[in-house]
Every structure is written in C-alpha cells, then in structure tokens.
C-alpha positions as a Markdown table, in Angstrom:
| # | Residue | x | y | z |
|---|---|---|---|---|
| 1 | Met | 95.5 | 68.1 | 60.8 |
| 2 | Pro | 98.6 | 68.1 | 63.0 |
| 3 | Lys | 98.5 | 65.9 | 66.1 |
| 4 | Ala | 99.1 | 68.8 | 68.5 |
| 5 | His | 96.0 | 70.7 | 67.0 |
| 6 | Thr | 93.9 | 67.5 | 67.3 |
| 7 | Tyr | 95.0 | 67.1 | 70.9 |
| 8 | Leu | 94.0 | 70.7 | 71.8 |
| 9 | Leu | 90.6 | 70.3 | 70.2 |
| 10 | Arg | 90.0 | 67.0 | 71.9 |
| 11 | Tyr | 90.8 | 68.5 | 75.3 |
| 12 | Pro | 89.4 | 72.0 | 75.7 |
| 13 | Ser | 91.0 | 72.5 | 79.1 |
| 14 | Ala | 94.4 | 71.8 | 77.6 |
| 15 | Ser | 93.6 | 74.6 | 75.0 |
| 16 | Leu | 92.7 | 77.0 | 77.8 |
| 17 | Leu | 95.9 | 76.1 | 79.8 |
| 18 | Phe | 98.0 | 76.5 | 76.6 |
| 19 | Val | 96.6 | 80.0 | 75.9 |
| 20 | Gln | 97.2 | 81.1 | 79.5 |
| 21 | Leu | 100.8 | 79.9 | 79.5 |
| 22 | Leu | 101.3 | 81.5 | 76.1 |
| 23 | Gly | 100.1 | 84.8 | 77.5 |
| 24 | Ile | 102.7 | 84.6 | 80.3 |
| 25 | Val | 105.4 | 84.4 | 77.5 |
| 26 | Leu | 103.8 | 87.1 | 75.3 |
| 27 | Tyr | 102.9 | 89.8 | 77.8 |
| 28 | Pro | 106.5 | 91.0 | 78.5 |
| 29 | Phe | 106.9 | 91.6 | 74.8 |
| 30 | Met | 103.5 | 93.2 | 74.3 |
| 31 | Glu | 103.4 | 95.3 | 77.5 |
| 32 | Gln | 105.1 | 98.3 | 75.9 |
| 33 | Leu | 102.6 | 98.3 | 73.0 |
| 34 | Ser | 99.1 | 99.6 | 73.7 |
| 35 | Glu | 97.6 | 97.6 | 70.9 |
| 36 | Gly | 99.6 | 94.5 | 71.8 |
| 37 | Arg | 97.8 | 93.8 | 75.1 |
| 38 | Ala | 94.4 | 94.4 | 73.4 |
| 39 | Ile | 95.2 | 91.7 | 70.8 |
| 40 | Val | 96.4 | 89.2 | 73.4 |
| 41 | Gly | 93.6 | 90.0 | 75.7 |
| 42 | Ala | 90.9 | 89.6 | 73.0 |
| 43 | Phe | 92.4 | 86.3 | 71.8 |
| 44 | Gly | 92.5 | 85.0 | 75.4 |
| 45 | Ile | 88.8 | 85.9 | 76.0 |
| 46 | Val | 87.7 | 84.3 | 72.7 |
| 47 | Val | 89.5 | 81.0 | 73.7 |
| 48 | Leu | 88.1 | 81.2 | 77.2 |
| 49 | Ala | 84.6 | 81.6 | 75.9 |
| 50 | Met | 85.0 | 78.7 | 73.5 |
| 51 | Ser | 86.4 | 76.5 | 76.3 |
| 52 | Leu | 83.5 | 77.5 | 78.7 |
| 53 | Arg | 81.0 | 76.4 | 76.1 |
| 54 | Met | 82.5 | 72.9 | 76.1 |
| 55 | Val | 82.3 | 72.7 | 79.9 |
| 56 | Arg | 79.3 | 70.8 | 81.1 |
| 57 | Ser | 77.3 | 73.7 | 82.5 |
| 58 | Ser | 73.8 | 75.0 | 82.4 |
| 59 | Pro | 72.6 | 77.5 | 79.6 |
| 60 | Thr | 72.3 | 80.2 | 82.3 |
| 61 | Ile | 76.0 | 79.9 | 83.2 |
| 62 | Gln | 77.0 | 80.0 | 79.6 |
| 63 | Trp | 74.8 | 83.1 | 79.0 |
| 64 | Ile | 76.4 | 84.9 | 81.9 |
| 65 | Ala | 79.9 | 84.0 | 80.8 |
| 66 | Phe | 79.4 | 85.1 | 77.2 |
| 67 | Thr | 77.7 | 88.3 | 78.3 |
| 68 | Gln | 80.7 | 89.2 | 80.4 |
| 69 | Ala | 83.1 | 88.3 | 77.6 |
| 70 | Ala | 81.2 | 90.5 | 75.2 |
| 71 | Cys | 81.3 | 93.5 | 77.6 |
| 72 | Ile | 85.0 | 93.0 | 78.1 |
| 73 | Leu | 85.7 | 93.0 | 74.4 |
| 74 | Ala | 83.6 | 96.2 | 74.0 |
| 75 | Leu | 85.4 | 97.9 | 76.9 |
| 76 | Thr | 88.8 | 96.8 | 75.6 |
| 77 | Val | 88.1 | 98.6 | 72.3 |
| 78 | Ala | 86.8 | 101.6 | 74.1 |
| 79 | Val | 89.9 | 101.9 | 76.3 |
| 80 | Glu | 92.1 | 101.7 | 73.3 |
| 81 | Phe | 90.4 | 104.6 | 71.7 |
| 82 | Glu | 90.0 | 106.7 | 74.9 |
| 83 | Ser | 92.3 | 106.5 | 77.8 |
| 84 | Asn | 89.9 | 106.9 | 80.8 |
| 85 | Thr | 90.5 | 105.8 | 84.4 |
| 86 | Thr | 86.8 | 105.0 | 84.9 |
| 87 | Leu | 86.7 | 102.7 | 81.9 |
| 88 | Ser | 90.0 | 101.1 | 82.8 |
| 89 | Ile | 88.6 | 100.3 | 86.3 |
| 90 | Leu | 85.4 | 98.9 | 84.9 |
| 91 | Leu | 87.4 | 96.8 | 82.4 |
| 92 | Ala | 89.7 | 95.4 | 85.0 |
| 93 | Ala | 86.8 | 94.6 | 87.3 |
| 94 | Leu | 84.8 | 92.8 | 84.6 |
| 95 | Glu | 88.0 | 90.8 | 83.6 |
| 96 | Ser | 88.4 | 89.8 | 87.2 |
| 97 | Ser | 84.8 | 88.8 | 87.5 |
| 98 | Phe | 85.0 | 86.8 | 84.2 |
| 99 | Tyr | 88.1 | 84.8 | 85.3 |
| 100 | Phe | 86.6 | 84.1 | 88.7 |
| 101 | Tyr | 83.4 | 82.9 | 87.0 |
| 102 | Ala | 85.4 | 80.7 | 84.5 |
| 103 | Ala | 87.4 | 79.2 | 87.4 |
| 104 | Gly | 84.3 | 78.4 | 89.3 |
| 105 | Ser | 82.8 | 76.7 | 86.2 |
| 106 | Leu | 85.9 | 74.6 | 85.8 |
| 107 | Ile | 85.9 | 73.6 | 89.4 |
| 108 | Ala | 82.2 | 72.5 | 89.1 |
| 109 | Tyr | 83.2 | 70.6 | 86.0 |
| 110 | Met | 86.0 | 68.7 | 87.9 |
| 111 | Met | 83.7 | 68.0 | 90.9 |
| 112 | Glu | 80.7 | 66.7 | 89.0 |
| 113 | Asp | 81.7 | 63.0 | 88.9 |
| 114 | Glu | 83.8 | 60.4 | 90.6 |
| 115 | Arg | 86.4 | 59.9 | 88.0 |
| 116 | Ala | 89.3 | 62.0 | 86.7 |
| 117 | Ser | 89.4 | 62.3 | 83.0 |
| 118 | Thr | 92.4 | 63.5 | 81.0 |
| 119 | Asp | 90.6 | 66.8 | 80.3 |
| 120 | Glu | 89.8 | 67.3 | 84.0 |
| 121 | Leu | 93.5 | 66.8 | 84.8 |
| 122 | Phe | 94.3 | 69.6 | 82.4 |
| 123 | Ala | 91.5 | 71.6 | 84.1 |
| 124 | Val | 93.5 | 71.5 | 87.3 |
| 125 | Gly | 96.2 | 73.6 | 85.8 |
| 126 | Ala | 93.8 | 75.8 | 83.7 |
| 127 | Thr | 91.8 | 76.7 | 86.8 |
| 128 | Phe | 95.0 | 77.7 | 88.7 |
| 129 | Thr | 95.9 | 80.1 | 85.9 |
| 130 | Leu | 92.4 | 81.5 | 85.8 |
| 131 | Leu | 92.5 | 82.2 | 89.5 |
| 132 | Ala | 95.9 | 83.9 | 89.1 |
| 133 | Trp | 94.6 | 86.1 | 86.3 |
| 134 | Ala | 91.4 | 86.9 | 88.3 |
| 135 | Phe | 93.4 | 88.2 | 91.3 |
| 136 | Ala | 95.9 | 90.0 | 89.1 |
| 137 | His | 93.0 | 92.0 | 87.6 |
| 138 | Ala | 91.6 | 92.6 | 91.1 |
| 139 | Phe | 95.0 | 94.0 | 92.0 |
| 140 | Ser | 94.8 | 96.2 | 88.9 |
| 141 | Val | 91.4 | 97.6 | 90.1 |
| 142 | Cys | 92.9 | 98.2 | 93.6 |
| 143 | Gln | 95.8 | 100.1 | 92.1 |
| 144 | Leu | 93.6 | 102.2 | 89.8 |
| 145 | Val | 91.3 | 103.1 | 92.6 |
| 146 | Ser | 94.0 | 103.7 | 95.2 |
| 147 | Pro | 97.4 | 104.5 | 93.6 |
| 148 | Gly | 100.3 | 103.5 | 95.7 |
| 149 | Ser | 98.6 | 100.2 | 96.8 |
| 150 | Phe | 101.7 | 98.2 | 95.7 |
| 151 | Thr | 105.4 | 98.9 | 95.9 |
| 152 | Ala | 108.5 | 97.1 | 94.6 |
| 153 | Ala | 112.3 | 97.0 | 95.0 |
| 154 | Ile | 112.7 | 98.7 | 91.7 |
| 155 | Asn | 110.9 | 102.1 | 91.2 |
| 156 | Pro | 108.9 | 101.8 | 94.4 |
| 157 | Glu | 106.8 | 104.8 | 93.7 |
| 158 | Ala | 105.7 | 103.8 | 90.2 |
| 159 | Gln | 102.5 | 102.1 | 89.2 |
| 160 | Arg | 103.0 | 98.3 | 89.0 |
| 161 | Thr | 102.8 | 96.9 | 85.5 |
| 162 | Trp | 100.5 | 94.1 | 84.4 |
| 163 | Val | 103.4 | 91.5 | 84.4 |
| 164 | Glu | 104.4 | 92.6 | 87.9 |
| 165 | Leu | 100.8 | 92.2 | 89.2 |
| 166 | Leu | 100.5 | 88.8 | 87.5 |
| 167 | Tyr | 103.8 | 87.7 | 89.0 |
| 168 | Leu | 102.6 | 88.8 | 92.4 |
| 169 | Ser | 99.4 | 86.8 | 91.9 |
| 170 | Phe | 101.2 | 83.6 | 90.9 |
| 171 | Thr | 103.6 | 83.8 | 93.9 |
| 172 | Val | 100.8 | 84.5 | 96.4 |
| 173 | Leu | 98.4 | 81.8 | 94.9 |
| 174 | Ser | 101.1 | 79.2 | 94.8 |
| 175 | Gly | 102.3 | 80.0 | 98.3 |
| 176 | Val | 106.0 | 80.3 | 97.4 |
| 177 | Gly | 106.2 | 83.9 | 98.6 |
| 178 | Leu | 109.1 | 84.9 | 96.3 |
| 179 | Ser | 107.6 | 88.1 | 94.9 |
| 180 | Asp | 109.4 | 91.5 | 95.3 |
| 181 | Ile | 106.1 | 93.2 | 94.9 |
| 182 | Met | 104.5 | 94.2 | 98.2 |
| 183 | Pro | 101.0 | 95.4 | 99.1 |
| 184 | Leu | 101.0 | 98.6 | 101.2 |
| 185 | Arg | 97.4 | 99.8 | 101.6 |
| 186 | Pro | 94.8 | 97.9 | 103.7 |
| 187 | Phe | 92.6 | 96.9 | 100.8 |
| 188 | Ala | 95.6 | 95.6 | 98.8 |
| 189 | Arg | 96.7 | 93.5 | 101.8 |
| 190 | Ala | 93.2 | 92.2 | 102.1 |
| 191 | Leu | 93.2 | 91.0 | 98.5 |
| 192 | Val | 96.5 | 89.3 | 99.0 |
| 193 | Met | 95.2 | 87.5 | 102.1 |
| 194 | Leu | 92.1 | 86.4 | 100.2 |
| 195 | Glu | 94.3 | 85.0 | 97.4 |
| 196 | Gln | 96.5 | 83.2 | 100.0 |
| 197 | Phe | 93.4 | 81.6 | 101.4 |
| 198 | Ala | 92.1 | 80.7 | 97.9 |
| 199 | Gly | 95.4 | 79.1 | 97.0 |
| 200 | Val | 95.5 | 77.0 | 100.2 |
| 201 | Met | 91.9 | 75.9 | 99.7 |
| 202 | Tyr | 92.4 | 75.1 | 96.0 |
| 203 | Ile | 95.3 | 72.9 | 96.7 |
| 204 | Gly | 93.9 | 71.4 | 99.8 |
| 205 | Leu | 90.4 | 70.6 | 98.3 |
| 206 | Val | 90.4 | 70.5 | 94.5 |
| 207 | Val | 93.9 | 69.3 | 93.7 |
| 208 | Thr | 93.9 | 66.7 | 96.5 |
| 209 | Arg | 90.5 | 65.4 | 95.4 |
| 210 | Met | 91.7 | 65.1 | 91.8 |
| 211 | Ile | 94.9 | 63.2 | 92.9 |
| 212 | Ser | 92.8 | 60.8 | 95.0 |
| 213 | Leu | 90.6 | 60.1 | 92.0 |
| 214 | Thr | 93.6 | 59.5 | 89.8 |
| 215 | Val | 95.3 | 57.0 | 92.2 |
| 216 | Arg | 92.0 | 55.4 | 93.4 |
| 217 | Pro | 92.1 | 51.6 | 92.6 |
| 218 | Lys | 89.4 | 50.3 | 90.3 |
| 219 | His | 86.7 | 48.3 | 92.1 |
| 220 | Ser | 86.9 | 44.7 | 91.4 |
| 221 | Gly | 84.0 | 42.3 | 91.2 |
| 222 | Pro | 82.8 | 40.2 | 94.1 |
C-alpha cells in the first residue's frame, strides 16, 4: 500500500482535512454540473461519517451523526430528481447541523486529554474546515429563505453560488475580512457575527490550547 494511503488511514483527522481541502479545489469545476456537486457532497459525507466513527465518542453521538448523514444522502438524491425549494432548505439545514456536530465531536476529541497527538494536530485544521462548511450551509439556508440576503461586487442582484458562500465563510471565520461578498439582511448579518465570534473563540481557546500542549516541556523526575 502506498505510504500516503497508509498515512491517511493511520490518522483519520488527516483524511478528513484532505477531503475538505480537495473539495475546495473540486467545487469550482463541479459547480456548473448538477450531478457534480451531488457526487462530491456524497463522497465528503461518507468520509466524514467514517472519520467520526474513529473519533473517541459515545455510541449515542455516533448514532446521531450517522442518522444525520443518512438523511443528507437521501435528501441529496431527492433534490437531484426534483428541484424543490423546501427540500433544498431542509438539505442545507441538515448539512449545516451535521458539520456543526462533526466539529463539536472533533473539539471534544482534542480536549479529552492533556497531550497533543499527531492526529489531534490534524484535527485542528479539520475542525476549522468543518466550521467553515457548517456556516456556509447556514448561509445557503438564509439565502434560500430570504433571497437577496447577500450581495457581491459582481452581479450584485444574483443568488450567491456555493463557492462564493464558502469563500465568505472562510474569510469571516479566519478573521481576514477579504471577502467581496457582503451580508445585507439582518439575519444574514447575525450569522456573520456568530461566525466571527466562533472564529475568535476557536483560535483563542482550542488552537491556543493545542499549541500549549505541543510546546509544553515533559515533566522530569524528582
């Protein structure tokens, strides 16, 4: 087996991070194809479910995560066969919930002990991408429920694409503020503010703790 495959199997958080970063590269090519997003989305959910099963969590948490994933897969197929706004809203809401749940599971995984393993270091990046995906899906729900919630420098009146919303999510969560996508309606601005708060808290609490565990000197004997 190739070394890269062995590495990804050994560290499930690295596999999750790899899939999320691969999605960033693939979505611009797949966005114009209705079946393309379904394939990429289904693949991502399968890998997320496999990664969640490897995380040290209770059977109840696993059951909730797999139930959400199954519902998302079913709705993804349904939306492909019937373009329906209600189904699209429900799908985006479930996807947002699933990614938030996955991010919470990985944060609990990172916080459960007093040492930083290699897989937990990969989990830092994987959790960040999960949060970015979760808020991007929340933006999708907002846009579907209230058209015109977001505008941009190019085609300001048009509905924002998935890549645009994901780009907005990454810029808000990271705090760089470089996005040309702007929230207009009150609920859209509320979501952006919540993501800004989540980004600050994630870096301030989770990332800082993992760094401190990484650089903490080993205890020497008396």
